[in-house]
Backbone as CSV, one residue per row, in Angstrom:
resi,resn,N_x,N_y,N_z,CA_x,CA_y,CA_z,C_x,C_y,C_z
1,MET,-6.027,21.541,-2.313,-4.097,22.329,-2.569,-3.632,20.663,-3.399
2,LEU,-2.657,21.850,-4.722,-2.446,20.769,-5.936,-1.122,19.971,-5.241
3,PRO,-0.196,18.965,-5.538,1.254,18.216,-5.266,1.626,19.500,-4.906
4,THR,2.017,20.484,-6.635,3.204,20.852,-7.064,3.019,22.022,-5.752
5,ASP,2.195,22.605,-5.264,2.567,23.272,-4.510,2.397,23.703,-2.905
6,ILE,3.352,22.084,-2.867,3.568,21.733,-1.455,4.807,22.401,-1.108
7,ASP,5.612,22.538,-2.172,7.602,23.022,-2.214,6.507,24.413,-1.384
8,LYS,5.822,25.544,-1.448,5.393,26.892,-1.176,4.421,26.924,0.369
9,LEU,4.943,25.671,1.188,3.691,25.370,2.125,4.646,26.001,3.200
10,THR,4.810,26.784,4.266,5.454,27.481,5.572,5.601,25.295,6.311
11,ASP,6.399,26.118,6.966,6.367,24.561,7.719,4.927,24.313,8.793
12,GLU,4.580,25.310,9.006,3.543,24.890,9.181,2.414,24.280,8.692
13,GLN,2.025,25.172,8.188,1.179,24.399,7.093,1.292,23.537,6.460
14,LEU,2.763,23.138,6.010,2.925,21.449,5.794,3.013,20.103,6.928
15,ASP,2.504,20.945,7.735,2.239,19.988,8.868,0.530,19.427,9.028
16,GLU,0.395,20.409,8.970,-1.422,20.720,8.779,-1.983,19.930,7.929
17,PHE,-0.992,20.041,6.459,-1.552,19.160,5.644,-0.829,17.762,5.851
18,LEU,-0.042,17.364,6.262,0.655,15.990,6.852,-0.777,15.500,7.790
19,ALA,-1.336,15.897,8.845,-1.504,16.046,9.074,-3.283,15.578,9.543
20,SER,-3.303,15.663,8.093,-4.880,16.325,7.074,-5.498,14.879,7.239
21,VAL,-6.740,14.521,6.453,-7.429,13.723,6.452,-6.498,13.065,5.126
22,GLU,-6.668,13.451,4.407,-6.650,13.727,3.135,-5.337,12.405,2.834
23,LEU,-3.947,12.206,3.191,-3.109,11.784,4.356,-3.018,11.029,4.363
24,LYS,-3.476,10.813,6.012,-3.908,9.689,6.339,-2.663,9.389,7.353
25,CYS,-1.676,9.972,7.646,-0.510,9.337,7.937,-0.149,10.390,8.793
26,LYS,0.701,10.465,9.777,0.578,9.912,10.979,1.796,10.607,11.597
27,ILE,2.737,11.344,11.606,4.462,11.870,11.959,4.383,11.855,14.066
28,GLU,4.988,11.496,14.605,5.027,11.031,16.092,6.836,12.285,15.540
29,PRO,6.184,13.363,16.881,7.012,14.589,17.053,8.399,14.059,16.968
30,GLU,7.797,13.208,18.379,8.827,12.984,20.225,9.840,11.323,19.371
31,THR,9.753,11.007,18.867,9.497,9.392,18.261,10.520,9.810,16.344
32,GLY,9.618,10.906,15.517,10.108,10.786,14.821,9.782,9.023,13.582
33,LYS,8.515,8.698,14.129,8.028,7.780,13.006,6.441,8.549,12.813
34,MET,6.995,7.532,11.566,5.692,7.731,10.448,4.827,6.493,10.837
35,ILE,2.990,7.351,10.770,2.993,5.532,11.161,1.489,6.087,10.146
36,CYS,1.711,4.999,8.727,0.291,4.795,8.320,0.112,3.894,7.254
37,PRO,-1.426,3.888,7.311,-2.355,2.939,7.381,-1.847,2.273,6.097
38,ILE,-1.705,2.613,4.759,-1.255,1.702,3.625,-0.303,2.061,2.830
39,PRO,-0.189,1.526,2.486,1.387,1.889,1.512,1.103,3.275,0.041
40,GLU,0.187,2.939,0.038,-0.172,4.423,-0.779,-0.038,5.553,-0.256
41,ASP,-0.763,4.938,0.841,-0.742,6.472,1.763,0.666,7.070,1.841
42,ILE,1.578,5.567,2.578,3.463,6.063,2.395,3.680,6.311,1.581
43,ASN,3.874,5.905,0.668,4.311,6.779,-0.856,4.072,7.832,-1.227
44,ARG,2.670,8.703,-0.578,2.557,9.854,-0.363,2.814,10.940,-0.016
45,ALA,2.760,9.933,1.494,4.031,10.846,2.267,5.148,11.269,2.162
46,ILE,5.887,10.304,1.822,6.975,10.348,1.990,7.781,11.473,1.099
47,ALA,6.504,10.845,-0.214,7.625,12.189,-1.795,6.983,13.620,-1.222
48,ARG,6.275,13.713,0.280,5.644,15.461,0.444,6.871,15.773,1.920
49,LEU,8.289,14.602,1.802,8.202,15.339,3.245,9.596,15.910,2.492
50,ARG,9.588,16.809,3.741,11.500,17.710,3.746,12.454,17.176,4.567
51,GLN,11.700,16.268,5.289,12.817,15.408,5.907,13.228,14.336,6.478
52,PRO,13.638,13.269,5.858,13.139,11.904,6.269,13.342,11.764,7.586
53,VAL,11.776,10.196,7.944,11.854,10.429,8.971,12.357,9.279,9.464
54,LYS,12.852,8.877,11.283,13.840,8.412,11.464,13.045,6.339,11.090
55,GLN,11.805,6.237,11.550,11.732,5.377,11.418,10.140,5.334,10.747
56,VAL,9.323,4.274,10.009,8.485,3.703,8.665,7.439,2.717,9.931
57,VAL,6.530,3.094,10.457,5.736,2.291,11.781,4.498,1.604,10.776
58,PHE,4.047,0.764,10.776,2.782,-0.533,9.425,2.358,-0.530,10.711
59,GLU,0.833,0.006,11.294,-0.215,-0.616,11.539,-0.755,-1.482,11.268
60,VAL,-0.956,-2.632,11.538,-2.015,-3.336,11.515,-3.021,-4.444,12.174
61,THR,-4.038,-3.849,12.104,-5.246,-3.743,12.864,-6.382,-5.788,12.096
62,THR,-6.700,-6.030,13.329,-7.142,-7.231,12.455,-9.133,-6.613,13.175
63,GLU,-10.353,-7.545,11.954,-11.607,-7.703,12.894,-11.651,-8.858,13.422
64,SER,-12.395,-8.647,13.850,-12.662,-10.007,14.609,-13.427,-10.506,13.438
65,ALA,-13.274,-12.445,12.792,-14.510,-12.939,12.512,-15.824,-13.215,12.846
66,PRO,-16.948,-12.703,12.218,-18.267,-12.937,12.795,-18.268,-14.113,13.350
67,ALA,-19.315,-14.183,13.929,-19.382,-15.958,14.974,-20.599,-16.577,14.171
68,ALA,-20.032,-17.673,14.115,-20.735,-18.666,13.758,-21.498,-18.869,14.429
69,PRO,-23.150,-19.373,13.763,-24.680,-19.060,13.920,-24.513,-20.603,15.022
70,VAL,-25.031,-20.681,15.708,-25.053,-20.997,16.796,-26.500,-22.833,16.295
71,ALA,-26.200,-23.863,16.108,-26.711,-25.141,15.450,-27.510,-25.285,16.644
72,GLU,-29.293,-25.595,16.680,-29.754,-26.208,17.675,-30.365,-27.453,18.020
């Protein structure tokens, strides 16, 4: 789907598009929060919204550092 097609989408199609893997952002209908993993996804999602979200939530995750080898 081309970005220029976004204005021609029905509300249902827009919801499906926003939930797609391509966009990587999720909007919680109950709270109005938009959750995006990286800034580029946030910018893409906001550019496509017809109605503003109430809050943008940054989801930060950490990965454990590999364990240091045990000296024998």
